[in-house]
C-alpha positions as CSV (number, residue, x, y, z in Angstrom):
1,M,13.3,52.9,113.7
2,L,13.9,52.2,109.7
3,G,12.1,55.3,109.2
4,K,13.6,57.6,111.6
5,S,16.7,56.3,109.9
6,L,15.7,57.0,106.6
7,S,14.7,61.0,107.9
8,F,17.9,60.8,109.2
9,L,20.0,59.7,105.7
10,L,18.1,62.5,103.8
11,A,18.3,65.3,106.2
12,L,22.6,64.0,106.1
13,T,22.3,64.5,102.8
14,F,20.1,67.8,101.9
15,F,22.4,69.1,104.9
16,L,26.0,67.8,102.6
17,A,24.5,69.1,99.6
18,C,23.8,72.2,100.3
19,G,26.9,72.9,101.9
20,Y,28.7,71.9,99.1
21,V,26.4,74.5,96.9
22,N,27.8,77.0,99.5
23,L,31.7,76.0,99.3
24,S,30.7,76.2,95.4
25,F,29.7,79.4,95.7
26,A,32.8,81.0,97.9
27,K,34.6,83.3,96.7
28,D,38.1,83.7,95.7
29,S,39.8,86.5,97.5
30,I,42.6,88.5,96.7
31,S,45.3,90.2,99.2
32,W,46.2,93.3,97.7
33,M,49.7,94.5,99.7
34,E,50.1,98.2,100.1
35,A,53.4,99.6,101.0
36,D,53.4,102.9,103.4
37,A,54.6,105.3,100.6
38,P,52.9,108.4,99.9
39,P,51.4,109.8,97.7
40,F,51.1,106.0,95.9
41,F,49.5,104.7,99.2
42,I,48.1,107.3,101.9
43,H,47.4,105.7,104.6
44,N,46.9,108.0,107.7
45,G,46.0,111.7,107.4
46,E,43.6,114.3,105.5
47,L,44.5,112.4,102.3
48,K,44.3,108.4,103.6
49,G,43.1,106.4,100.5
50,Q,44.0,109.2,98.1
51,G,47.7,108.5,96.7
52,Y,46.7,107.4,93.0
53,E,47.9,104.1,93.7
54,D,45.2,103.7,96.3
55,L,42.5,104.8,93.7
56,I,43.9,102.7,91.5
57,T,43.4,99.7,93.2
58,D,39.8,101.1,94.4
59,I,39.0,100.9,90.5
60,I,40.2,97.2,89.8
61,Q,38.3,95.8,93.1
62,E,35.3,97.4,92.1
63,Q,35.3,95.4,88.8
64,L,36.3,91.9,89.7
65,P,33.5,91.5,92.1
66,Q,34.5,87.8,91.8
67,Y,36.7,88.5,94.4
68,E,37.0,88.6,97.7
69,H,39.4,91.7,98.4
70,D,41.5,92.6,101.5
71,M,44.9,95.2,102.0
72,I,47.6,94.0,103.7
73,V,50.5,97.1,104.3
74,A,54.1,95.9,103.6
75,N,57.4,96.3,102.7
76,I,59.0,95.4,99.8
77,A,60.9,92.6,101.6
78,R,57.4,91.7,102.2
79,H,56.0,92.0,99.0
80,Y,59.0,89.6,97.7
81,Y,58.7,86.9,100.7
82,N,54.9,86.4,99.7
83,F,55.0,86.1,96.1
84,K,57.9,83.7,96.3
85,H,55.8,81.7,98.7
86,G,52.9,81.9,96.5
87,E,50.1,83.4,98.3
88,K,47.0,84.9,96.5
89,V,48.4,88.5,96.6
90,C,48.5,91.0,93.8
91,T,49.4,94.8,94.2
92,V,49.5,97.9,92.1
93,G,52.1,100.5,90.2
94,F,55.2,97.6,90.5
95,F,58.1,98.1,88.0
96,K,59.7,94.9,86.0
97,N,62.8,93.6,86.2
98,P,64.8,90.1,85.5
99,E,64.4,89.6,89.8
100,R,61.0,90.2,89.7
101,E,60.1,88.5,87.2
102,E,60.8,84.8,88.5
103,F,58.2,85.2,90.9
104,A,55.5,87.3,89.8
105,Y,53.2,87.8,86.8
106,Y,52.3,91.2,85.3
107,S,49.8,93.1,84.0
108,I,49.9,95.0,80.8
109,P,50.8,98.7,82.4
110,S,48.7,99.7,84.9
111,I,50.0,103.8,85.8
112,F,51.9,106.2,83.3
113,T,53.9,108.5,85.5
114,L,56.4,110.8,84.9
115,P,59.5,108.8,84.8
116,I,62.3,108.8,87.8
117,V,64.6,111.7,88.8
118,L,67.3,113.1,90.6
119,I,66.2,115.0,93.9
120,I,68.7,117.6,95.4
121,K,68.7,120.7,97.4
122,K,68.9,123.7,95.2
123,D,71.7,125.0,96.5
124,N,73.6,121.8,95.3
125,L,72.9,122.0,91.5
126,E,76.5,123.9,90.9
127,K,78.1,120.8,92.4
128,L,75.5,118.4,90.2
129,G,77.0,121.0,86.8
130,G,74.6,123.2,86.8
131,K,72.2,121.5,84.2
132,K,68.6,120.4,84.5
133,I,69.2,117.1,82.6
134,V,72.1,114.4,83.9
135,N,73.4,111.7,82.9
136,L,73.0,109.1,85.9
137,S,76.5,107.5,85.0
138,D,78.4,110.3,85.2
139,V,77.1,111.1,88.8
140,L,77.4,108.2,89.9
141,K,81.1,108.0,89.0
142,D,81.9,111.2,91.6
143,E,82.7,110.2,94.7
144,N,82.3,113.6,95.9
145,I,78.1,112.9,95.5
146,L,76.8,111.0,97.6
147,F,73.8,109.1,97.1
148,G,70.6,108.0,98.8
149,L,69.1,104.9,97.6
150,A,66.1,102.4,99.0
151,R,66.7,98.9,100.1
152,D,65.2,96.5,97.9
153,R,63.7,99.3,95.8
154,S,63.7,99.2,91.6
155,Y,63.3,102.5,90.2
156,G,62.5,101.5,86.5
157,E,64.5,98.9,84.4
158,A,66.9,101.8,82.8
159,V,67.6,103.3,86.1
160,D,68.1,100.2,88.1
161,Q,70.5,99.1,85.0
162,V,72.7,101.9,85.9
163,I,72.9,100.9,89.7
164,A,74.0,98.0,89.3
165,R,77.1,98.9,87.4
166,H,77.9,101.1,90.2
167,S,76.9,98.9,93.1
168,G,79.3,98.7,95.9
169,Q,80.4,102.2,95.9
170,K,81.6,104.0,98.5
171,N,79.1,106.7,97.7
172,I,75.9,105.0,97.3
173,F,74.1,104.9,101.0
174,V,71.5,102.2,100.9
175,H,68.7,103.1,103.6
176,A,67.1,99.5,105.0
177,Q,63.1,101.5,104.2
178,Q,61.8,100.6,100.8
179,G,60.0,103.9,100.1
180,L,61.4,107.6,99.7
181,A,60.8,107.9,103.8
182,Q,60.8,111.1,105.5
183,S,64.1,109.9,107.5
184,L,65.2,109.6,104.1
185,F,64.7,112.5,102.9
186,K,65.8,114.6,105.9
187,M,68.9,112.8,105.1
188,L,69.3,115.1,101.7
189,L,67.7,118.7,104.2
190,F,70.4,118.0,106.7
191,D,73.2,117.3,104.1
192,R,73.6,113.9,105.3
193,V,73.3,112.7,101.2
194,D,73.4,114.6,98.3
195,V,70.8,113.0,96.3
196,L,68.2,110.8,95.9
197,L,66.0,109.1,93.2
198,G,62.6,109.0,93.0
199,H,59.3,110.2,91.3
200,P,58.3,114.0,90.9
201,E,55.5,114.7,92.3
202,E,57.3,112.0,95.4
203,A,59.3,114.3,96.0
204,M,57.0,117.0,96.2
205,Y,54.7,115.5,98.3
206,M,57.7,114.8,100.9
207,A,59.1,118.3,100.8
208,E,55.8,119.6,101.3
209,Q,55.1,117.7,104.3
210,L,58.3,118.8,106.1
211,G,58.0,122.6,104.7
212,A,60.8,122.3,102.6
213,R,58.8,122.8,98.8
214,D,60.9,126.0,98.2
215,K,64.8,124.2,99.0
216,I,64.2,121.3,96.5
217,M,64.2,120.5,93.2
218,T,64.3,118.1,90.5
219,L,66.7,116.8,87.6
220,T,65.9,114.7,84.4
221,I,67.6,111.7,84.3
222,S,68.8,111.3,80.8
223,E,68.8,107.4,80.8
224,N,64.6,107.7,81.8
225,Q,64.6,110.1,78.2
226,K,65.5,106.9,75.4
227,S,62.3,105.2,76.1
228,F,58.6,104.9,78.2
229,D,59.6,101.7,80.0
230,G,60.6,103.9,83.1
231,W,57.3,105.4,82.5
232,L,55.5,102.6,83.3
233,S,54.3,100.4,86.1
234,Y,52.4,97.2,86.1
235,V,50.0,94.8,88.8
236,A,51.9,92.2,89.7
237,C,50.7,88.8,90.8
238,S,51.7,85.8,92.4
239,K,53.3,83.5,89.7
240,N,51.1,80.3,89.7
241,D,48.1,79.1,88.2
242,W,46.0,81.5,90.4
243,G,47.9,84.8,89.4
244,K,47.8,83.9,85.7
245,E,44.0,83.8,86.2
246,V,43.8,87.2,88.2
247,I,46.3,88.4,85.6
248,E,44.1,88.0,83.1
249,N,41.0,89.8,84.6
250,I,43.0,92.9,85.7
251,N,44.0,93.0,82.2
252,R,39.9,93.1,80.9
253,V,39.8,95.5,83.6
254,L,42.6,97.8,82.5
255,L,41.7,98.0,78.9
256,E,38.0,99.5,79.8
257,Q,39.3,101.7,82.6
258,R,42.6,103.1,81.8
259,P,40.5,105.3,79.1
260,T,38.1,106.9,81.3
261,D,38.7,110.4,83.0
262,R,38.2,109.0,86.5
263,Y,41.4,106.4,85.8
264,R,43.5,109.1,84.5
265,A,43.1,111.6,87.0
266,A,44.2,109.4,89.9
267,Y,48.1,110.3,88.8
268,E,46.8,113.7,87.7
269,R,45.8,115.1,90.8
270,W,49.3,115.1,91.7
271,L,51.0,116.8,88.8
272,D,51.0,120.7,88.2
273,D,49.1,122.5,85.8
274,S,52.0,123.2,83.4
275,S,52.7,119.7,82.5
276,L,49.2,117.9,82.2
277,E,48.8,119.0,78.5
278,S,51.8,116.9,77.4
279,Y,51.1,114.2,80.2
280,R,47.5,113.2,78.5
281,K,48.8,113.8,75.1
282,M,51.5,111.0,75.8
283,Y,49.1,109.0,78.2
284,K,47.0,108.7,74.8
285,E,49.8,108.2,72.0
286,H,51.3,105.8,74.2
287,F,50.2,104.6,77.6
288,L,46.7,103.2,75.9
289,T,48.5,101.8,73.3
290,V,50.2,99.3,75.2
291,T,47.7,96.5,75.1
292,R,49.6,93.5,76.0
C-alpha cells in the first residue's frame, strides 16, 4: 500500500512539474485593435488585408514571435474602452493627444503619412477662397461652410487644437462613425456638408469606391505645415506595466524595420508617382531620425 501511495505521489509531482513548466513557457498575448477604415485597414473586398496599417501590423507581429497575436475590429469608442480598462491591447497608426496619453503608452513614430487635408468637391473651391492652401481656423469661422467631422477621431495635434477652439459651432456636424465612413463621404457628394477632414489617400480611396474621383479635390491646411507632428502616428498600448514592456519591444522592432523598403512600401503604394520622390526624401531626413 505504501508503495502504491509513493508511486502516486511521484506521478502527481511529475504531472504538476510538467504543468508548471508548460505554464511558465506559455506565450503572452496581444490583441490588435483595427478600425474598419480603408485604406488604413481593409477588411473586405479584393484588397482585404492590404491597407498600409494592415501591412505594418503584419511586420510588427512577425518580429514579435514571443507573443500570441489576434485581431479585434473596434471603433474608436471601443479603443478607448479597452485602453482605459487596461486590456492587453495595442493599435497601429494612433495619433497622440493629451486625452489619449492618459490611458495609452506610445511607441516611437510608426507611420509617416502625408498630413490631414480638407476634402471638398471641386465645384466648391471658389466658396473656400479659390486657393489650394487654406487656414483651417479662418474656414471654420465662416458660418456658411458646413464641416463634417468624425466623432472621437484625432486629426493630429495641430488640427485637433483648431477644432477644439471652435467646438460647439452650428456649422460643425459630428458624424457618429469614427472613420471617413462612406455615409459621411456621400454627404459631401450630395452637398449636405461642404468640407471633410482626412488623409489624401483616404479621400481618393473613398472617391474611387464611389466613382467620384473626378469630382473631389483636397486642400492643404496651413496649420499642418508648421511642423511634422501631423505627419506622424504611433503604436499605442494600454498604459500599464504590460503595455510598457510591449512598447519597449515594439520600439526595437520599429528601429530595425522602418528603414527597410518593405516597411516604407506599405504606405507608398497609396501615393501617386509625383509624390514619391519628395515623400522618400522626407521619410529619410525626418521620420527615420525620430528615435524616441
